[in-house]
All heavy atoms as TSV, in Angstrom:
chain	resi	resn	atom	element	x	y	z
A	1	MET	N	N	62.821	31.274	79.088
A	1	MET	CA	C	62.253	29.876	79.498
A	1	MET	C	C	61.454	30.099	80.771
A	1	MET	O	O	61.902	30.626	81.616
A	1	MET	CB	C	63.438	28.945	79.685
A	1	MET	CG	C	62.999	27.539	80.148
A	1	MET	SD	S	62.344	26.499	78.807
A	1	MET	CE	C	63.562	26.446	77.543
A	2	LEU	N	N	60.248	29.509	80.640
A	2	LEU	CA	C	59.313	29.646	81.827
A	2	LEU	C	C	59.287	28.287	82.546
A	2	LEU	O	O	59.421	27.225	81.994
A	2	LEU	CB	C	57.895	29.843	81.447
A	2	LEU	CG	C	57.663	31.088	80.585
A	2	LEU	CD1	C	56.212	31.020	79.806
A	2	LEU	CD2	C	57.706	32.288	81.496
A	3	THR	N	N	59.203	28.418	83.932
A	3	THR	CA	C	59.106	27.146	84.686
A	3	THR	C	C	57.682	26.679	84.664
A	3	THR	O	O	56.750	27.477	84.294
A	3	THR	CB	C	59.441	27.400	86.032
A	3	THR	OG1	O	58.519	28.271	86.770
A	3	THR	CG2	C	60.970	28.016	86.285
A	4	LEU	N	N	57.538	25.501	85.080
A	4	LEU	CA	C	56.067	24.888	85.076
A	4	LEU	C	C	55.324	25.627	86.034
A	4	LEU	O	O	54.075	25.910	85.751
A	4	LEU	CB	C	56.151	23.418	85.468
A	4	LEU	CG	C	54.783	22.681	85.389
A	4	LEU	CD1	C	54.249	22.756	83.877
A	4	LEU	CD2	C	54.968	21.268	85.763
A	5	THR	N	N	55.865	26.056	87.166
A	5	THR	CA	C	55.185	26.869	88.147
A	5	THR	C	C	54.718	28.191	87.583
A	5	THR	O	O	53.582	28.656	87.790
A	5	THR	CB	C	56.069	27.119	89.423
A	5	THR	OG1	O	56.480	25.907	89.920
A	5	THR	CG2	C	55.381	27.940	90.392
A	6	GLU	N	N	55.478	28.821	86.844
A	6	GLU	CA	C	55.142	30.151	86.184
A	6	GLU	C	C	53.957	29.971	85.196
A	6	GLU	O	O	53.076	30.699	85.096
A	6	GLU	CB	C	56.317	30.789	85.459
A	6	GLU	CG	C	57.400	31.255	86.400
A	6	GLU	CD	C	58.699	31.657	85.688
A	6	GLU	OE1	O	58.979	31.077	84.659
A	6	GLU	OE2	O	59.374	32.523	86.276
A	7	VAL	N	N	54.007	28.861	84.360
A	7	VAL	CA	C	53.023	28.607	83.397
A	7	VAL	C	C	51.708	28.318	84.197
A	7	VAL	O	O	50.667	28.821	83.748
A	7	VAL	CB	C	53.372	27.372	82.434
A	7	VAL	CG1	C	52.269	27.079	81.645
A	7	VAL	CG2	C	54.538	27.802	81.659
A	8	CYS	N	N	51.712	27.491	85.237
A	8	CYS	CA	C	50.559	27.211	85.963
A	8	CYS	C	C	49.842	28.372	86.574
A	8	CYS	O	O	48.679	28.586	86.564
A	8	CYS	CB	C	50.831	26.169	87.103
A	8	CYS	SG	S	51.265	24.419	86.511
A	9	GLU	N	N	50.811	29.295	87.153
A	9	GLU	CA	C	50.183	30.559	87.695
A	9	GLU	C	C	49.529	31.465	86.594
A	9	GLU	O	O	48.453	31.923	86.804
A	9	GLU	CB	C	51.401	31.294	88.310
A	9	GLU	CG	C	51.777	30.689	89.633
A	9	GLU	CD	C	52.942	31.365	90.234
A	9	GLU	OE1	O	53.460	32.495	89.668
A	9	GLU	OE2	O	53.587	30.960	91.319
A	10	GLU	N	N	50.238	31.480	85.376
A	10	GLU	CA	C	49.652	32.288	84.355
A	10	GLU	C	C	48.321	31.712	83.768
A	10	GLU	O	O	47.395	32.493	83.541
A	10	GLU	CB	C	50.678	32.401	83.155
A	10	GLU	CG	C	50.286	33.320	82.056
A	10	GLU	CD	C	51.278	33.488	80.964
A	10	GLU	OE1	O	52.451	33.486	81.350
A	10	GLU	OE2	O	50.954	33.760	79.770
A	11	LEU	N	N	48.227	30.437	83.829
A	11	LEU	CA	C	46.955	29.841	83.329
A	11	LEU	C	C	45.939	29.562	84.432
A	11	LEU	O	O	44.831	29.147	84.119
A	11	LEU	CB	C	47.265	28.469	82.586
A	11	LEU	CG	C	48.263	28.537	81.388
A	11	LEU	CD1	C	48.551	27.145	80.846
A	11	LEU	CD2	C	47.538	29.374	80.276
A	12	SER	N	N	46.383	29.782	85.563
A	12	SER	CA	C	45.458	29.666	86.799
A	12	SER	C	C	45.055	28.224	86.883
A	12	SER	O	O	43.883	27.932	87.042
A	12	SER	CB	C	44.294	30.595	86.756
A	12	SER	OG	O	44.637	31.941	86.746
A	13	VAL	N	N	45.933	27.236	86.722
A	13	VAL	CA	C	45.655	25.891	86.863
A	13	VAL	C	C	46.664	25.228	87.854
A	13	VAL	O	O	47.836	25.854	88.113
A	13	VAL	CB	C	45.733	25.107	85.519
A	13	VAL	CG1	C	44.599	25.585	84.674
A	13	VAL	CG2	C	47.093	25.102	84.873
A	14	SER	N	N	46.402	24.110	88.319
A	14	SER	CA	C	47.315	23.359	89.284
A	14	SER	C	C	48.544	22.663	88.533
A	14	SER	O	O	48.327	22.331	87.266
A	14	SER	CB	C	46.627	22.398	90.121
A	14	SER	OG	O	46.104	21.262	89.388
A	15	ARG	N	N	49.503	22.352	89.187
A	15	ARG	CA	C	50.548	21.465	88.509
A	15	ARG	C	C	49.936	20.156	88.050
A	15	ARG	O	O	50.385	19.672	86.974
A	15	ARG	CB	C	51.716	21.275	89.490
A	15	ARG	CG	C	52.622	22.485	89.686
A	15	ARG	CD	C	53.697	22.152	90.735
A	15	ARG	NE	N	54.719	21.315	90.149
A	15	ARG	CZ	C	55.845	21.838	89.580
A	15	ARG	NH1	N	55.950	23.066	89.393
A	15	ARG	NH2	N	56.717	20.818	89.086
A	16	SER	N	N	49.107	19.584	88.907
A	16	SER	CA	C	48.548	18.255	88.433
A	16	SER	C	C	47.722	18.371	87.194
A	16	SER	O	O	47.855	17.444	86.315
A	16	SER	CB	C	47.699	17.694	89.628
A	16	SER	OG	O	46.554	18.505	89.888
A	17	THR	N	N	47.091	19.451	87.013
A	17	THR	CA	C	46.384	19.774	85.736
A	17	THR	C	C	47.293	19.887	84.582
A	17	THR	O	O	47.125	19.210	83.562
A	17	THR	CB	C	45.511	20.947	85.868
A	17	THR	OG1	O	44.508	20.910	86.742
A	17	THR	CG2	C	44.840	21.395	84.499
A	18	CYS	N	N	48.453	20.537	84.703
A	18	CYS	CA	C	49.456	20.616	83.669
A	18	CYS	C	C	50.011	19.252	83.336
A	18	CYS	O	O	50.158	18.847	82.218
A	18	CYS	CB	C	50.709	21.521	84.110
A	18	CYS	SG	S	50.324	23.326	83.949
A	19	TYR	N	N	50.287	18.522	84.444
A	19	TYR	CA	C	50.836	17.108	84.159
A	19	TYR	C	C	49.777	16.104	83.438
A	19	TYR	O	O	50.035	15.338	82.629
A	19	TYR	CB	C	51.297	16.374	85.470
A	19	TYR	CG	C	52.605	16.967	85.963
A	19	TYR	CD1	C	52.728	17.573	87.220
A	19	TYR	CD2	C	53.767	16.812	85.277
A	19	TYR	CE1	C	53.977	18.052	87.706
A	19	TYR	CE2	C	54.967	17.294	85.714
A	19	TYR	CZ	C	55.157	17.865	86.873
A	19	TYR	OH	O	56.242	18.373	87.286
A	20	ASP	N	N	48.509	16.401	83.814
A	20	ASP	CA	C	47.370	15.657	83.150
A	20	ASP	C	C	47.371	16.030	81.684
A	20	ASP	O	O	47.219	15.119	80.821
A	20	ASP	CB	C	46.180	15.909	83.906
A	20	ASP	CG	C	45.005	15.103	83.344
A	20	ASP	OD1	O	45.073	13.915	83.181
A	20	ASP	OD2	O	43.865	15.758	82.982
A	21	TRP	N	N	47.445	17.384	81.432
A	21	TRP	CA	C	47.326	17.820	80.013
A	21	TRP	C	C	48.502	17.158	79.198
A	21	TRP	O	O	48.479	16.815	78.097
A	21	TRP	CB	C	47.447	19.214	79.944
A	21	TRP	CG	C	46.220	20.022	80.333
A	21	TRP	CD1	C	44.973	19.487	80.609
A	21	TRP	CD2	C	46.060	21.383	80.594
A	21	TRP	NE1	N	44.121	20.482	80.921
A	21	TRP	CE2	C	44.705	21.635	80.971
A	21	TRP	CE3	C	46.966	22.472	80.529
A	21	TRP	CZ2	C	44.213	22.950	81.281
A	21	TRP	CZ3	C	46.530	23.781	80.892
A	21	TRP	CH2	C	45.156	23.963	81.200
A	22	ARG	N	N	49.773	17.190	79.846
A	22	ARG	CA	C	50.896	16.725	79.105
A	22	ARG	C	C	50.877	15.210	78.970
A	22	ARG	O	O	51.088	14.715	77.716
A	22	ARG	CB	C	52.070	16.931	80.124
A	22	ARG	CG	C	53.395	16.581	79.459
A	22	ARG	CD	C	54.566	17.111	80.172
A	22	ARG	NE	N	55.795	16.915	79.401
A	22	ARG	CZ	C	56.768	16.009	79.830
A	22	ARG	NH1	N	56.675	15.385	80.927
A	22	ARG	NH2	N	57.736	15.899	79.132
A	23	ALA	N	N	50.188	14.482	79.869
A	23	ALA	CA	C	49.998	12.990	79.593
A	23	ALA	C	C	49.021	12.803	78.477
A	23	ALA	O	O	49.193	11.740	77.805
A	23	ALA	CB	C	49.488	12.317	80.919
A	24	LYS	N	N	48.043	13.655	78.321
A	24	LYS	CA	C	47.050	13.551	77.261
A	24	LYS	C	C	47.516	14.293	76.000
A	24	LYS	O	O	46.733	14.334	75.022
A	24	LYS	CB	C	45.745	14.110	77.723
A	24	LYS	CG	C	45.135	13.310	78.840
A	24	LYS	CD	C	43.883	13.974	79.375
A	24	LYS	CE	C	43.226	13.104	80.478
A	24	LYS	NZ	N	42.092	13.782	81.122
A	25	ARG	N	N	48.707	14.732	76.003
A	25	ARG	CA	C	49.276	15.444	74.792
A	25	ARG	C	C	48.453	16.710	74.426
A	25	ARG	O	O	48.311	17.005	73.276
A	25	ARG	CB	C	49.447	14.574	73.650
A	25	ARG	CG	C	50.340	13.393	73.872
A	25	ARG	CD	C	50.555	12.601	72.574
A	25	ARG	NE	N	51.734	11.825	72.576
A	25	ARG	CZ	C	52.946	12.296	72.349
A	25	ARG	NH1	N	53.144	13.567	72.260
A	25	ARG	NH2	N	53.977	11.425	72.300
A	26	ARG	N	N	47.963	17.412	75.490
A	26	ARG	CA	C	47.286	18.630	75.323
A	26	ARG	C	C	47.865	19.838	75.922
A	26	ARG	O	O	47.360	20.939	75.849
A	26	ARG	CB	C	45.798	18.384	76.057
A	26	ARG	CG	C	44.987	17.446	75.328
A	26	ARG	CD	C	43.624	17.343	75.989
A	26	ARG	NE	N	42.866	16.345	75.320
A	26	ARG	CZ	C	41.776	15.865	75.830
A	26	ARG	NH1	N	41.253	16.288	76.978
A	26	ARG	NH2	N	41.101	14.954	75.251
A	27	ALA	N	N	49.135	19.711	76.307
A	27	ALA	CA	C	49.901	20.744	76.954
A	27	ALA	C	C	50.739	21.354	75.905
A	27	ALA	O	O	51.007	20.850	74.836
A	27	ALA	CB	C	50.660	20.171	78.051
A	28	PRO	N	N	51.218	22.601	76.291
A	28	PRO	CA	C	52.240	23.169	75.283
A	28	PRO	C	C	53.549	22.327	75.419
A	28	PRO	O	O	53.729	21.614	76.413
A	28	PRO	CB	C	52.500	24.648	75.936
A	28	PRO	CG	C	51.865	24.566	77.172
A	28	PRO	CD	C	50.929	23.487	77.317
A	29	ARG	N	N	54.348	22.411	74.405
A	29	ARG	CA	C	55.591	21.675	74.293
A	29	ARG	C	C	56.486	21.942	75.519
A	29	ARG	O	O	56.724	23.028	75.790
A	29	ARG	CB	C	56.280	21.936	73.071
A	29	ARG	CG	C	57.396	20.956	72.743
A	29	ARG	CD	C	57.792	21.121	71.354
A	29	ARG	NE	N	59.135	21.661	71.409
A	29	ARG	CZ	C	59.712	22.297	70.346
A	29	ARG	NH1	N	59.147	22.230	69.174
A	29	ARG	NH2	N	60.967	22.709	70.390
A	30	CYS	N	N	56.902	20.831	76.173
A	30	CYS	CA	C	57.733	21.014	77.430
A	30	CYS	C	C	59.075	20.450	77.139
A	30	CYS	O	O	59.317	19.710	76.273
A	30	CYS	CB	C	57.149	20.198	78.594
A	30	CYS	SG	S	55.461	20.707	79.126
A	31	ILE	N	N	60.027	20.997	77.895
A	31	ILE	CA	C	61.458	20.544	77.813
A	31	ILE	C	C	61.888	20.185	79.165
A	31	ILE	O	O	61.745	20.873	80.126
A	31	ILE	CB	C	62.331	21.821	77.397
A	31	ILE	CG1	C	61.952	22.249	75.956
A	31	ILE	CG2	C	63.772	21.444	77.312
A	31	ILE	CD1	C	62.485	23.607	75.519
A	32	LYS	N	N	62.511	18.967	79.260
A	32	LYS	CA	C	62.940	18.429	80.528
A	32	LYS	C	C	64.319	19.081	80.750
A	32	LYS	O	O	65.258	18.964	79.968
A	32	LYS	CB	C	63.065	16.931	80.466
A	32	LYS	CG	C	63.300	16.489	81.878
A	32	LYS	CD	C	63.036	14.977	81.883
A	32	LYS	CE	C	63.139	14.597	83.380
A	32	LYS	NZ	N	62.719	13.162	83.596
A	33	LEU	N	N	64.437	19.828	81.841
A	33	LEU	CA	C	65.583	20.574	82.179
A	33	LEU	C	C	66.591	19.619	82.870
A	33	LEU	O	O	66.209	18.475	83.459
A	33	LEU	CB	C	65.199	21.749	82.984
A	33	LEU	CG	C	64.329	22.677	82.350
A	33	LEU	CD1	C	63.896	23.859	83.441
A	33	LEU	CD2	C	64.907	23.306	81.117
A	34	PRO	N	N	67.927	19.973	82.878
A	34	PRO	CA	C	68.906	19.173	83.489
A	34	PRO	C	C	68.664	18.818	85.045
A	34	PRO	O	O	68.972	17.765	85.500
A	34	PRO	CB	C	70.141	20.042	83.523
A	34	PRO	CG	C	69.934	20.813	82.340
A	34	PRO	CD	C	68.497	21.134	82.336
A	35	ASP	N	N	67.819	19.755	85.743
A	35	ASP	CA	C	67.549	19.423	87.068
A	35	ASP	C	C	66.242	18.576	87.242
A	35	ASP	O	O	65.831	18.357	88.332
A	35	ASP	CB	C	67.270	20.887	87.892
A	35	ASP	CG	C	66.127	21.608	87.368
A	35	ASP	OD1	O	65.452	21.151	86.449
A	35	ASP	OD2	O	65.868	22.677	88.021
A	36	GLY	N	N	65.647	18.085	86.156
A	36	GLY	CA	C	64.572	17.236	86.178
A	36	GLY	C	C	63.314	18.032	86.152
A	36	GLY	O	O	62.220	17.206	85.885
A	37	ASP	N	N	63.263	19.270	86.316
A	37	ASP	CA	C	62.071	19.976	86.121
A	37	ASP	C	C	61.651	20.242	84.718
A	37	ASP	O	O	62.496	20.052	83.825
A	37	ASP	CB	C	62.209	21.380	86.843
A	37	ASP	CG	C	60.903	21.972	87.260
A	37	ASP	OD1	O	59.804	21.359	87.175
A	37	ASP	OD2	O	60.806	23.074	87.845
A	38	LEU	N	N	60.458	20.690	84.416
A	38	LEU	CA	C	59.981	20.972	83.093
A	38	LEU	C	C	59.998	22.457	82.810
A	38	LEU	O	O	59.671	23.330	83.668
A	38	LEU	CB	C	58.605	20.515	82.976
A	38	LEU	CG	C	58.294	18.981	82.947
A	38	LEU	CD1	C	56.839	18.658	82.858
A	38	LEU	CD2	C	59.085	18.223	81.904
A	39	GLY	N	N	60.417	22.883	81.668
A	39	GLY	CA	C	60.519	24.215	81.287
A	39	GLY	C	C	59.615	24.422	79.980
A	39	GLY	O	O	59.471	23.335	79.178
A	40	ILE	N	N	59.030	25.466	79.681
A	40	ILE	CA	C	58.224	25.847	78.519
A	40	ILE	C	C	58.700	27.164	77.869
A	40	ILE	O	O	58.786	28.153	78.625
A	40	ILE	CB	C	56.744	25.907	78.905
A	40	ILE	CG1	C	56.385	24.532	79.470
A	40	ILE	CG2	C	55.979	26.158	77.610
A	40	ILE	CD1	C	54.999	24.531	80.063
A	41	ARG	N	N	59.139	27.086	76.690
A	41	ARG	CA	C	59.436	28.370	75.957
A	41	ARG	C	C	58.230	29.218	75.920
A	41	ARG	O	O	57.214	28.828	75.594
A	41	ARG	CB	C	59.970	28.078	74.622
A	41	ARG	CG	C	61.366	27.412	74.525
A	41	ARG	CD	C	61.868	27.355	73.011
A	41	ARG	NE	N	63.054	26.562	73.138
A	41	ARG	CZ	C	63.159	25.390	72.713
A	41	ARG	NH1	N	62.101	24.593	72.358
A	41	ARG	NH2	N	64.446	24.723	72.674
A	42	ARG	N	N	58.593	30.575	76.081
A	42	ARG	CA	C	57.542	31.499	75.967
A	42	ARG	C	C	56.804	31.416	74.664
A	42	ARG	O	O	55.583	31.463	74.433
A	42	ARG	CB	C	57.987	32.968	76.227
A	42	ARG	CG	C	57.087	34.106	75.765
A	42	ARG	CD	C	55.680	34.046	76.343
A	42	ARG	NE	N	55.680	34.269	77.795
A	42	ARG	CZ	C	54.536	34.230	78.575
A	42	ARG	NH1	N	53.293	33.942	77.954
A	42	ARG	NH2	N	54.537	34.436	79.833
A	43	SER	N	N	57.547	31.281	73.622
A	43	SER	CA	C	57.014	31.177	72.198
A	43	SER	C	C	56.042	29.957	72.093
A	43	SER	O	O	55.120	29.988	71.408
A	43	SER	CB	C	58.133	31.137	71.152
A	43	SER	OG	O	58.944	30.113	71.226
A	44	ASP	N	N	56.520	28.819	72.678
A	44	ASP	CA	C	55.640	27.741	72.574
A	44	ASP	C	C	54.290	27.858	73.344
A	44	ASP	O	O	53.256	27.334	72.918
A	44	ASP	CB	C	56.396	26.387	73.172
A	44	ASP	CG	C	57.522	25.969	72.280
A	44	ASP	OD1	O	57.391	26.200	71.027
A	44	ASP	OD2	O	58.413	25.305	72.703
A	45	LEU	N	N	54.402	28.472	74.531
A	45	LEU	CA	C	53.254	28.660	75.311
A	45	LEU	C	C	52.188	29.642	74.497
A	45	LEU	O	O	51.078	29.486	74.363
A	45	LEU	CB	C	53.525	29.351	76.612
A	45	LEU	CG	C	52.291	29.720	77.424
A	45	LEU	CD1	C	51.368	28.491	77.794
A	45	LEU	CD2	C	52.747	30.385	78.878
A	46	ASP	N	N	52.797	30.718	73.848
A	46	ASP	CA	C	51.987	31.668	73.128
A	46	ASP	C	C	51.403	31.001	71.857
A	46	ASP	O	O	50.122	31.260	71.652
A	46	ASP	CB	C	52.857	32.929	72.699
A	46	ASP	CG	C	53.243	33.766	73.901
A	46	ASP	OD1	O	52.542	33.730	75.005
A	46	ASP	OD2	O	54.146	34.576	73.674
A	47	HIS	N	N	52.202	30.130	71.295
A	47	HIS	CA	C	51.535	29.381	70.057
A	47	HIS	C	C	50.455	28.490	70.544
A	47	HIS	O	O	49.408	28.436	69.925
A	47	HIS	CB	C	52.725	28.707	69.383
A	47	HIS	CG	C	52.255	27.936	68.165
A	47	HIS	ND1	N	51.942	28.528	67.033
A	47	HIS	CD2	C	52.117	26.526	68.037
A	47	HIS	CE1	C	51.506	27.616	66.117
A	47	HIS	NE2	N	51.673	26.499	66.644
A	48	TRP	N	N	50.677	27.847	71.596
A	48	TRP	CA	C	49.687	26.804	72.178
A	48	TRP	C	C	48.308	27.663	72.521
A	48	TRP	O	O	47.302	27.232	72.226
A	48	TRP	CB	C	50.162	26.168	73.358
A	48	TRP	CG	C	49.393	25.178	74.027
A	48	TRP	CD1	C	49.216	23.890	73.729
A	48	TRP	CD2	C	48.607	25.377	75.235
A	48	TRP	NE1	N	48.225	23.274	74.543
A	48	TRP	CE2	C	47.940	24.147	75.578
A	48	TRP	CE3	C	48.328	26.488	76.033
A	48	TRP	CZ2	C	47.069	24.021	76.611
A	48	TRP	CZ3	C	47.482	26.335	77.107
A	48	TRP	CH2	C	46.879	25.128	77.385
A	49	LEU	N	N	48.453	28.793	73.080
A	49	LEU	CA	C	47.402	29.608	73.492
A	49	LEU	C	C	46.676	30.138	72.256
A	49	LEU	O	O	45.431	30.114	72.185
A	49	LEU	CB	C	47.736	30.832	74.385
A	49	LEU	CG	C	48.257	30.446	75.762
A	49	LEU	CD1	C	48.813	31.707	76.452
A	49	LEU	CD2	C	46.986	29.910	76.599
A	50	ASP	N	N	47.322	30.550	71.221
A	50	ASP	CA	C	46.821	31.024	69.992
A	50	ASP	C	C	45.853	29.851	69.284
A	50	ASP	O	O	44.866	30.202	68.834
A	50	ASP	CB	C	47.870	31.423	69.023
A	50	ASP	CG	C	48.482	32.778	69.412
A	50	ASP	OD1	O	47.883	33.534	70.220
A	50	ASP	OD2	O	49.509	33.072	68.914
A	51	ARG	N	N	46.457	28.621	69.335
A	51	ARG	CA	C	45.722	27.494	68.895
A	51	ARG	C	C	44.481	27.252	69.590
A	51	ARG	O	O	43.353	26.950	69.092
A	51	ARG	CB	C	46.633	26.231	68.715
A	51	ARG	CG	C	47.635	26.418	67.604
A	51	ARG	CD	C	48.376	24.989	67.517
A	51	ARG	NE	N	49.250	24.964	68.581
A	51	ARG	CZ	C	49.593	23.815	69.128
A	51	ARG	NH1	N	49.183	22.691	68.625
A	51	ARG	NH2	N	50.402	23.794	70.292
A	52	ARG	N	N	44.460	27.370	70.869
A	52	ARG	CA	C	43.292	27.102	71.760
A	52	ARG	C	C	42.212	28.353	71.414
A	52	ARG	O	O	41.155	27.921	71.393
A	52	ARG	CB	C	43.598	27.275	73.303
A	52	ARG	CG	C	44.670	26.370	73.794
A	52	ARG	CD	C	44.189	24.946	74.075
A	52	ARG	NE	N	44.265	24.023	73.020
A	52	ARG	CZ	C	45.341	23.497	72.380
A	52	ARG	NH1	N	46.487	24.038	72.548
A	52	ARG	NH2	N	45.192	22.542	71.440
A	53	GLU	N	N	42.681	29.460	71.260
A	53	GLU	CA	C	41.769	30.546	70.920
A	53	GLU	C	C	41.140	30.312	69.566
A	53	GLU	O	O	40.016	30.564	69.433
A	53	GLU	CB	C	42.593	31.855	70.989
A	53	GLU	CG	C	41.606	33.088	70.636
A	53	GLU	CD	C	42.428	34.398	70.744
A	53	GLU	OE1	O	43.427	34.456	71.468
A	53	GLU	OE2	O	41.891	35.431	70.158
A	54	ASP	N	N	41.808	29.861	68.543
A	54	ASP	CA	C	41.285	29.619	67.225
A	54	ASP	C	C	40.271	28.421	67.333
A	54	ASP	O	O	39.323	28.455	66.595
A	54	ASP	CB	C	42.381	29.261	66.303
A	54	ASP	CG	C	43.360	30.514	65.984
A	54	ASP	OD1	O	42.905	31.564	66.249
A	54	ASP	OD2	O	44.363	30.143	65.380
A	55	ALA	N	N	40.456	27.565	68.200
A	55	ALA	CA	C	39.579	26.390	68.260
A	55	ALA	C	C	38.323	26.643	69.051
A	55	ALA	O	O	37.363	25.872	69.172
A	55	ALA	CB	C	40.298	25.226	68.843
A	56	ALA	N	N	38.278	27.780	69.900
A	56	ALA	CA	C	37.197	28.059	70.795
A	56	ALA	C	C	36.028	28.595	70.028
A	56	ALA	O	O	36.102	29.394	69.130
A	56	ALA	CB	C	37.655	29.022	71.833
A	57	PRO	N	N	34.838	28.168	70.385
A	57	PRO	CA	C	33.652	28.693	69.785
A	57	PRO	C	C	33.515	30.245	70.107
A	57	PRO	O	O	33.926	30.637	71.217
A	57	PRO	CB	C	32.410	27.877	70.295
A	57	PRO	CG	C	32.985	26.974	71.226
A	57	PRO	CD	C	34.458	27.144	71.333
A	58	ARG	N	N	32.967	31.003	69.186
A	58	ARG	CA	C	32.767	32.428	69.432
A	58	ARG	C	C	31.407	32.705	69.854
A	58	ARG	O	O	30.426	32.472	69.185
A	58	ARG	CB	C	32.965	33.165	68.083
A	58	ARG	CG	C	34.256	32.871	67.490
A	58	ARG	CD	C	35.373	33.757	68.028
A	58	ARG	NE	N	36.693	33.523	67.221
A	58	ARG	CZ	C	37.795	33.701	67.772
A	58	ARG	NH1	N	37.891	33.995	69.034
A	58	ARG	NH2	N	38.954	33.401	67.083
A	59	GLY	N	N	31.260	33.186	71.112
A	59	GLY	CA	C	29.935	33.562	71.650
A	59	GLY	C	C	29.176	32.414	72.141
A	59	GLY	O	O	29.283	31.320	71.683
A	60	ARG	N	N	28.287	32.698	73.060
A	60	ARG	CA	C	27.451	31.698	73.668
A	60	ARG	C	C	26.248	31.287	72.859
A	60	ARG	O	O	25.754	30.112	73.092
A	60	ARG	CB	C	27.051	32.087	75.065
A	60	ARG	CG	C	28.093	32.127	76.088
A	60	ARG	CD	C	27.504	32.645	77.445
A	60	ARG	NE	N	28.531	32.658	78.401
A	60	ARG	CZ	C	28.675	31.913	79.432
A	60	ARG	NH1	N	27.605	31.028	79.702
A	60	ARG	NH2	N	29.670	31.939	80.317
A	61	SER	N	N	25.777	32.175	72.011
A	61	SER	CA	C	24.626	31.909	71.262
A	61	SER	C	C	24.771	31.025	70.063
A	61	SER	O	O	23.872	30.610	69.383
A	61	SER	CB	C	23.883	33.164	70.884
A	61	SER	OG	O	24.772	33.953	69.967
A	62	ARG	N	N	26.058	30.772	69.610
A	62	ARG	CA	C	26.375	30.100	68.530
A	62	ARG	C	C	26.138	28.571	68.737
A	62	ARG	O	O	26.539	28.081	69.684
A	62	ARG	CB	C	27.678	30.296	68.112
A	62	ARG	CG	C	28.156	29.534	66.829
A	62	ARG	CD	C	29.688	29.812	66.481
A	62	ARG	NE	N	30.033	28.987	65.294
A	62	ARG	CZ	C	31.248	28.845	65.006
A	62	ARG	NH1	N	32.159	29.336	65.747
A	62	ARG	NH2	N	31.522	28.056	64.007
A	63	ARG	N	N	25.337	27.909	67.842
A	63	ARG	CA	C	25.105	26.485	68.014
A	63	ARG	C	C	25.851	25.754	66.930
A	63	ARG	O	O	25.910	26.205	65.775
A	63	ARG	CB	C	23.589	26.234	67.811
A	63	ARG	CG	C	22.768	26.846	68.971
A	63	ARG	CD	C	21.354	26.445	68.923
A	63	ARG	NE	N	21.243	25.126	69.192
A	63	ARG	CZ	C	20.163	24.386	69.266
A	63	ARG	NH1	N	19.022	25.130	69.186
A	63	ARG	NH2	N	19.940	23.188	69.568
A	64	LEU	N	N	26.573	24.646	67.178
A	64	LEU	CA	C	27.277	23.939	66.291
A	64	LEU	C	C	26.349	23.134	65.346
A	64	LEU	O	O	26.722	22.795	64.251
A	64	LEU	CB	C	28.313	23.101	67.019
A	64	LEU	CG	C	29.287	23.855	67.811
A	64	LEU	CD1	C	30.192	22.901	68.551
A	64	LEU	CD2	C	30.128	24.798	67.008
A	65	SER	N	N	25.193	22.554	65.888
A	65	SER	CA	C	24.381	21.842	64.969
A	65	SER	C	C	22.882	22.235	65.475
A	65	SER	O	O	22.619	22.530	66.585
A	65	SER	CB	C	24.601	20.393	65.219
A	65	SER	OG	O	24.348	20.060	66.568
A	66	PRO	N	N	22.034	22.119	64.498
A	66	PRO	CA	C	20.628	22.494	64.907
A	66	PRO	C	C	20.120	21.462	65.779
A	66	PRO	O	O	20.338	20.274	65.691
A	66	PRO	CB	C	19.883	22.396	63.500
A	66	PRO	CG	C	20.860	21.694	62.635
A	66	PRO	CD	C	22.114	21.707	63.165
A	67	GLY	N	N	19.192	21.842	66.767
A	67	GLY	CA	C	18.551	20.937	67.661
A	67	GLY	C	C	17.331	20.289	67.020
A	67	GLY	O	O	16.936	20.694	65.824
A	68	PRO	N	N	16.739	19.336	67.678
A	68	PRO	CA	C	15.644	18.712	67.048
A	68	PRO	C	C	14.440	19.547	67.003
A	68	PRO	O	O	14.248	20.373	67.780
A	68	PRO	CB	C	15.313	17.469	68.072
A	68	PRO	CG	C	15.996	17.887	69.341
A	68	PRO	CD	C	17.136	18.776	68.922
A	69	ALA	N	N	13.537	19.328	66.007
A	69	ALA	CA	C	12.343	20.104	65.811
A	69	ALA	C	C	11.406	19.789	66.911
A	69	ALA	O	O	11.236	18.624	67.418
A	69	ALA	CB	C	11.689	19.805	64.625
A	70	THR	N	N	10.780	20.874	67.563
A	70	THR	CA	C	9.880	20.676	68.684
A	70	THR	C	C	8.468	20.754	68.080
A	70	THR	O	O	8.089	21.859	67.531
A	70	THR	CB	C	10.071	21.693	69.690
A	70	THR	OG1	O	11.399	21.624	70.123
A	70	THR	CG2	C	9.243	21.507	70.906
A	71	PRO	N	N	7.565	19.798	68.262
A	71	PRO	CA	C	6.191	19.872	67.699
A	71	PRO	C	C	5.374	20.969	68.552
A	71	PRO	O	O	5.676	21.239	69.676
A	71	PRO	CB	C	5.577	18.540	68.049
A	71	PRO	CG	C	6.473	17.845	68.953
A	71	PRO	CD	C	7.863	18.527	68.893
A	72	SER	N	N	4.561	21.564	67.918
A	72	SER	CA	C	3.732	22.644	68.424
A	72	SER	C	C	2.665	22.167	69.402
A	72	SER	O	O	2.108	20.938	69.089
A	72	SER	CB	C	3.015	23.472	67.295
A	72	SER	OG	O	2.083	24.394	67.943
A	73	THR	N	N	2.595	22.688	70.521
A	73	THR	CA	C	1.624	22.085	71.570
A	73	THR	C	C	0.458	23.091	71.818
A	73	THR	O	O	-0.282	23.166	72.793
A	73	THR	CB	C	2.166	21.888	72.933
A	73	THR	OG1	O	2.821	23.100	73.394
A	73	THR	CG2	C	3.250	20.738	72.809
A	74	SER	N	N	0.201	24.049	70.700
A	74	SER	CA	C	-0.798	25.097	70.958
A	74	SER	C	C	-2.273	24.565	70.783
A	74	SER	O	O	-3.193	25.252	71.008
A	74	SER	CB	C	-0.495	26.255	69.986
A	74	SER	OG	O	-0.620	25.786	68.606
A	75	GLY	N	N	-2.489	23.263	70.316
A	75	GLY	CA	C	-3.772	22.782	70.201
A	75	GLY	C	C	-4.529	23.199	68.917
A	75	GLY	O	O	-5.570	22.742	68.558
A	76	SER	N	N	-3.807	23.707	67.938
A	76	SER	CA	C	-4.456	23.999	66.648
A	76	SER	C	C	-4.096	23.024	65.585
A	76	SER	O	O	-3.184	22.236	65.626
A	76	SER	CB	C	-3.993	25.428	66.151
A	76	SER	OG	O	-2.715	25.670	66.286
């Protein structure tokens, strides 16, 4: 079980970002621990990261939709 601090360090984000993601239901599944802190299972974090990787576009040159046609300005 990872602590929220460990997850934030691994992802290089602040605790407030993790809480924001959680409020927006974009965070890995969290478990409220008896001491009131949040814990995240390693398997849940890994699964969450895998889903983020699958959803990310591959490469910068890939366009999701074609842009508008640009009229020629060559004067011909």
